[in-house]
N, C-alpha and C positions, 0 to 999 in steps of 0.2 A: 433562482439558479437553487438545480436539484444538489445534496448532498451524496453523494454515493456510500451508501451502508457498504463498513465491513464487511458483517456477512451474520443478517438479521433472520430470525428465529424463521420471519414469516417468509426471506426471501429462498435460501436455498434447497430448503427439501419440498419437493414436487412429486407428483407422482410414482416416480420410480420410486422412492422410497414407501410410500403407502403399499406398491403392489409387492414390493420386496418382501415385507413385513406378512402383507396378504398372502402371499406366496408361503413361508414360513408357516404361517398357519392353518394354511389347509393342511400343509404334508404333514406337521403335528395330529393336526386332530384324523388324519387317516390311521396316522402308527400310534399313538396315544391316545389314553382316556384321559389321562391326567394333566392335561395342558394349563398352564397355569391361567387364572382367572384374569390378571391381571392384561393379559394378551390382546383381550377382546379391546378392554378400555384403552389401550395403546393407538389398538387400529382406529378408532371412533377419534380419541384425541388426534390422531394425523389429519384426518378428513378434515377435522374442524381448525385444526392449527396453521394450515400450511395450502396452500391456491394447488387442487387437482391439476394437473397435466397428464392427457396421455403423451406417450412418447411418438416425435415422429413416425411417418411410415418409415419401414425401414431400417429402425433402429435394434441394436440385437440388445436381447433382454439378458441380464445374468443369469447365468443357471441358477436351477432351483436347489436350496442347500440341504442335506440329509437332516434329521428332525433333531440330530444332537446339539449341530452346527448352528440350526437354524435355534435354539436354545441360547446359544453364543450370541447370537447376533442379537437377541430380544435382551439378553443382559447388558451387551454393552449399550446398545441404542438408550436403556433405562438410564444409566452410568450416563451418558450423555447428556437425557434432559432434563437430569437430576443437577447438571452440576458437577459431574465428576469426573471431570475430566480425565485425571491421569489415569482413574481405573479403567477408563473408557477405551486409550490409547490402546493399554493392555490388551484389555481382551480383544479389540479387534487385530491388535498384530498377532494375537496369539490365534486369531482365526484366518489370518491370511498365510499364515502358517501351513495349514491346511490344505485351504481352497484363495491360491496368491493370484488366481486371474478374476475371481468373482470382483465385476467393476462396482455394485452396492458398498461390498467393505472398503473397499480403494475409496469410496466417495465419502465414505462418512467418516473414517479418519482423516481424510483431507479436510472435512468442516472443522471437527475436532481440533486439528493442529491448526488451522488459520485461527478458532477461537483462542488458542493458546497465545497466540503472538508468532508461532512459527510460520510467518509467511513463506517465506521460500521452501519448508519442507511442503507445505499444502498446495504450494504449485508444483512442484514434485510432482507429486501424487495425484495431482489434478490430472499432467498431462500424461499419469501413468493410467489412468485411467482410460485418457481420451486414445491412447493407441490402441485399447483394446474395443472400446465403443464408440470410435469418433462420431458419429450421428448423435448422440444426445446433447441436446440443447443446454439441458442443467447442469451439464457439466461445462460446457464453454461459458455460460453465464460465469458459475462458480469459479472458477476459473480465472473471471473478468474482474469479480471483486476483490480475489487475492493479489493479483496486476495490481491495483488499486492501494491495496492496504501493503505492498510493497514498494510505493511510491512509482509505479511502472507503468505512467497511462498510455501511452502509444501501444503495446502489448495488451492492457486492458479494453482500449478501443476496439481491438481485433478479435478479441474474445468476444465481446459481445455483439460486435458487426456479425460472425461465423454463428453466436446463439440465433441470433434474429432471423437469418438465411433459411435455417433449421426450423425455426418455428417463429414466425411470425406475430404467433401468439401470446407470446411469454413475456408476463409482466416485468414492466419495467425494464426491459435491455434495453428499445429503444431510445428511453431517458439518459439510461446510462452508460450508452455508446455515445450520446450526445456530449454527454458530461464530460468525458475521458479525449475528446476531441476539440470542440468550440473554444474552449480557456486553454488549451495547448497552442491554437492557429495549427492545427494537424487536419492540412485538408486532405491527403490521401485516397477519401473516400468520401467526400465531401456528398456528390451526386448523387452515390447510393443513401447517403446517412437521410441526407434532403427526401428522398423517392418515400424512406422508411417512416420520415415525419409524417409526409403526405398522407401515406396509404392507412395514418394509423385510425382515421374513422371509418375505414372499411371493413366490413364484415370479415371475423379470423383476425384479422390484429389488434395487438392491444394497445388500446390509446397510451398516450405519452402524456406528460404532464403540459398543460398550457401554456406556461412561458417559455418550452421547448418550441413552439407554433408559430411565437412570433418573430423568428428566423426568416419564416417565410411571408411572404405579402400575401396573405389568403385567408380574408375575412371569416370567410365560411367556413375555413377551416379552425379558427383561434374559436369560436362559435361553438363549434362539434364538440372541442377536446378539452373547455370548461366546462361545458353542460356535463358532459360526461363525469368530469372529476366533481362536480356539486352534486351531483346523483348517488356518489359511490359515498360522498360524506357527509349526504344528507343521511341516512343509515346512521349513523355514530353521531349524530347531532342531537344534545339534549332537549326533551321537549318543553317548551314554554306558550304558556298561552298570550294570545294577542291582546297589546294592554287597549281597552276601549273606551278608559277614560284618563282625565290628567289634572294632576294638581293646579293651583294657581301659579302663575309667577312666570319669568323669563323661559322660554323654551332650550330647553339643556339638551346641547350638543355635544355628543361623544365621538373625538376621534382615536380609531383603532389604529395603535402598529407597533411594528418591532423596531422600529427606525428613530424614536428619539434619542439622536444619538448626535457623534459627528459623523453625519449622513445626510445623503445629496436632498431627503426627504426633508427632513432637519432643517436644512440651510435653507429651502425654499419656504417650509410653513413657518416659521418661529416668528415671525413678522405680522402676519393673518391671526396667529392666537392671542397674539398681545392686543391686537386692534379690535377683535371684535367687542361690539359694542353692550356693554356687559347692562344696561339697562334693558334688553331685549332678549340677550343670551348668555347662559351659564355656559362654559367651557370645562370638558372634563375631558382628561385624557387618557387612553385606557392602554398602557403599555405592555407589549409582550416579548420585549427584549431586556437584556440586560444591562445594567445602569454604566455604560466603561466611563465616565467621571468626568467627560468632557465639559465643556463651558456649555457647549450645546445642549446636553441632558440638562443642565443646571435651568438653565434660560426656557426651555419649554415646562420644567417644573413651577418656575416662578409667573410666567406667561400663563396659565390657565387657573382655573377656580377649585377644581380637583385633579389630582392625579393618582389614578390607580396603577400600582404595581403589580402586575399579572407576569411576570416574566417565568414563573414557575410553576404556575397555576396550571392542572388541567383544566380542560375544558368547560364541563360543569363548574368548577368555581367561579373560573369567570362568567360564564351566564351569570351564576347567580349574584355576583357583582356587580354585573351593568343590570340587572333586572332590581336591584336595590338602590339603583341611582335612580331611576324614573328616567332614562335617558328617554328624549321625543324623538330626534333622530340619531341615530347610531353611523358613522361613516369610516367607511374602510380606506386605509389611503396605503391598502399593501396588495391586495387583490392574489392574484396567483404565485408574487415572488416570495423569494425565502425567506421563509421565518411566519408565514403567513397562518392564521388560524379562521380562517375561510366560513368554516363548519360553525363557526356561534352564528354565523349572518344566515345559514340555512337555519337556527332555532327559532328565529324572528325574534329578536328581544327587546326590539323599539318598534314604532308607530310605521315610524319611516327610516329605512334603509338606504345609502347612498354610496356608489362607487367614486373614489375619485383621486384624481393626481399621482397614486404610486405603480398605475398597472395600465399601459397604453392598450386597453381591448375588454372586452366584454368580462362581468365574473360567470358569467353563464348560469349564473342562480336565480331562480323564480322568485326567491324573497329577496332580492334586490331591487329597489324601488327603481330607482335612479342612475344615471351617471353620468356625471358632469366632465361635460365636452365644449366645444366651441365651433362653429359651422364651418371651420377650415380643417378642423382633426378629424371629424366628425361630420361630415355634409347627411341633410334628414333622410335621403336615401337609403346612405348606410345604417340608419336603423335599425333593418331587416337584419343584420348579423351582432345584434347585440340582446341581451336577454330583460335589460332594464330600458324604462321610459329614459330620450333623452333630451339632459336638459345644454342649451347654450345658452352661455355666459357672454357678453360682449366679448371686446377686444379677444379677450385669451380664458384658456381654462386653468393656464398655469401659475400660481401662487407665487409670487418672488417677495424677496427680502433686500429692500437696495440697501440696506443701514449697513451690510455683511462688511467687516471692515478687511480694506485690501494695503496688503503691508508694503514694505518701499519696494521701487522694482529693479530687480538683478540685470546684470546685463549678460549680452549674448556668451560672454567666455563664463559664465557664470555656469552657464546653463548647458557647455559642452556643445555650443552653437558657434557656425563660422559667421563669423564679425559681416560679411561682405554677403555671401551667398542667399540666394531667396530660400524662405525656410517655410515649407509646407507643414500643416500639424493638422494632426490626428488621434485629437486626444478622448475618442470612444474607448471602452472599455475593451480589451481585447477582443473579446468571445465577440462581439457584433462583425468582426471582421471575416468576411467573405472573400475568395480567392477570386471573382469578378472583378471586385472593388478594388482588390490591392493590385490587381495587372493596370489598371488604367491608372494608378498611383503611380506604378511602375514605370509607366509609360512616359508620365508628367516628367518624372525625375532623369529619363533618357534625354526628353525633349528640353527638359531646362539645366543645362550645363553646371556644375556643381551645387544645387540646389541637394537637400535634403528633406529628409521627413522626420519630425519630431513625434512621437511615439507617448502614449501612457507607458507605466513601466507593467512589468508582467513576470512572469515565472520564466526560470531558465528554460526549461522548454519550450515555450510560445518565442521568445526571443530568438532560441536558434532555430527554429523553423520559421518565423518572418525572414531571417538572416538568410538561411538557404533559399527560402523561396525567393528573394530577391536579386541573389547568385544566377537563379536558375533562369529569371527575366534579363539577365545580363546587366546588372545594376551592383554595384560596389557595397555589401551589405553595410561599410562603414557608415553609408550615407542615410542608415537608417539610425536616430540616436533617440535612446530611451530615458525619457525624463525621469527622476526619483521621486520617490511621494514626499511631499510637504503637505502642510499645514491646508487649510483652503485657503485663507488669507495670501500665502506667497503663492500658492498654484495661483490666485486671479493675478498676481503681481504681474507673470511671470509671460502671462497672455500676449500682450502687445508685443513681444518678442518674435511672434509669429508672424508672418506676411500673408497668410489666407490659410483659413483651415477649410479641410476637406473631410468632409461628411461619410458617415457609412448607410449602408444602404442594405434592407427594407428596414433594419431597427434605428431609426436615425437618432443623432441628436438631441438627448431633451435640457438637462438639467447643463449638458455643457454647452449644448448652443446660447445659452439664456446667460452663460458665462461668458462665450467667446463675445456674444453682444456687447455685452454690461462694459466690457473691456476695448471695444471698438475693432474686433479682430473679424474682418470678412467670410461670412461662410459660404460655400457653394455646398448646394444640398443640392437632394433627389425626391419627385413629390410620388409614390407610389398609393395603393389601396385600399393599407390599412390604417390605422388611426396611429401604430406606431412611426410608420412611414412618411406620416403628413406634420410630425410636431417641429421638427427645424424647420418646414417650408410656410409653417405659418407663422414661427416666430420671425422668419427671417422679411415675411410682407409686412410683418404688422412694425418691424423697424424701418420700413421702405425702400426695400431689395429686394423686390420681387423678381426681377432680373435676374438673381443669382439662383432661384430654382429651375431644377434641371425635370423633364420630366421623362428621359430614357438616360442609359449610360452614355451614346453619345453625347449627346447635349450636354450633359451632365462633364463630361472631358475638354469641350470645345469650351466652355464656359470658364473652367478652371485653367486650362492652357492659356488663354486669351488673356486673362488676371495676370497670371504668374510673368507676362510678355510685355504687361503695362503698366509700369510704375506708377505714372500719374492719375492713372483712376483708381488703381489701389488706394492711394492717397486721398481721393477723394471720396470712394467710399468710406474710408475711415473716418472722414470729416463729417461725414455724411449720420453715420452711427454715433459719432463723440456728439453733433446738435441732438438726435433723437433720443440719446440717454436721459436728457434733463425732461424732457415732452412725452414720451410712448408711454402710454397706457402700461407696457408689459413692465415698468417698474415704478407706477402708480400703486402702492400697497394699499392706500386709504382707499382708494376708485374700487381695487380689487374688494376688498372686504366688503363695500357697499352691494357689490354685483355677487355674492357669493350669498350673502344677507337677506338679499330678498330672493332668490331663489329657493330658501331654505324655508322661508315664508310663505313662497306661493305651495309649496311643498308639503306643511304643515294645514295651509286653507284647503287645499282638496281631501287631505285627511279628514280633518274636522267636518267638511261638508260629507264626508261616505263616499266621496269620489275616489275610482281607481288612479294609480300612477298615470301619468300622461307626460306624452313630451310638450316642452313648451321653451320660448323664449326668454331672457330676462332683457328687461330696456336698460340702454345703457342710461347709468346715473349722469344729471346735470347737475349743476353747480359747485 
């Protein structure tokens, strides 16, 4: 996910400021022969430091300042850039006594007040500037940043939406709009936001972060957004010579992640790391995230041959550590998720580089040789939407740790659930929810009296918005039950209290689907076109329940309603899942490790032969 910046140097100052200083410089050059030498350097620094943006057509420009006031503006800005914020504030306020309607000066003062942490004052100043110049996209954008900083996400989203309407090419505006809406389950402009994300690959539109595109079931969009992101990062990546020879010994596999902690990725992968054949493979974990002190972090550190803590390292330092480790296959467990450092892969730090598990889409990096998948989540025909060569594992692409400890089960009262009513469960991250699927869920609550919908915890804004959406559908908001955040062992233990799991779409359940199936809870899901929209369907089918996979919203609702009304059939499905739990390849970690190791050996065989990466399928393990 995007972490919205509060007010980064590279974001708020666009061409409006460069133009303002340029206008001041031109006036000064006409009226004075002794303009300060550093005024020219300041203008050129603006061009290097900030993204140039032409004002939208029809916007009003701030009036040109007289030479004496131009000098005050330059002085204030120099204080601002040097971090002398109090001096900058005094200068700008003094200047505003002379030119109270100058939008550029108001804007600069708002920026400084925001940087000082006076967010409400900055908001007041931005709104003051917008009353004078309502068509400046950058003013709306910076106002959104301040609303974010002031913990006012709804108003931040409104500001980003307006900025995007005025200037679709404004960098990051759509992504920040998304970040202000989705985690809050604020769907007031859902269709407009989705359209803006879809349009982000078109000329004249700023690209969005690839993760945001996963909320649309459009594989071509996912590829275009990821490619653009990697093109931008490639220019920043440290240059690295491709290894052409290797030392003798086991293949060295390096797994890269910021999530070697109490996180879903660690829950899935810990057992696989421990089971790698140390006669054939040497395992290094390259950690990009801080140590959370959890048992999962300690387990992963103990389960690998080398653990490189790179959490605070710059990109070039990480690259140096990886090169020194002489990694043969560098495996990215993050893709475009929060905390990633995908730019190190753009540097080509290993002979073979692989995308795996953490991101259900393409990296978009030409330097990423392979992506590990299975035939259900990524059919051969869909390889056109991936920059990597596709490797199909048998059974499933998803690693799993069947040894995760499950705590003693609670009862329904412990979880604030009704004893007798049917419990629908929707334990996907709340930002995966969308109004269409939520409306189906509300229809199910209406059709099944006394039933409740059990949801993961969210922030108060998301809870309030979902309760409001339920009421708008005629459902008592109290029928939405929000679970408490608990450790993973307790979380797994409470899952059987649910009668039926309702999946989100198009970003379906992944680790959550694994959890539900492990604990015997039937899943109703939809299958879409993209990797993210096919994972739950793949797992449900592998567990012997293909009839629970729908192809469209109507089919999804019909399956769920039929099961909700058929207690006996739900019991049969639970029994089937319980039996499959003991025999399914989904929970056979040793078999899975044999498959992925076979994939790694095939990749290295091609590299040793001088062959380019190519798609292939791993044969199922025998015996």
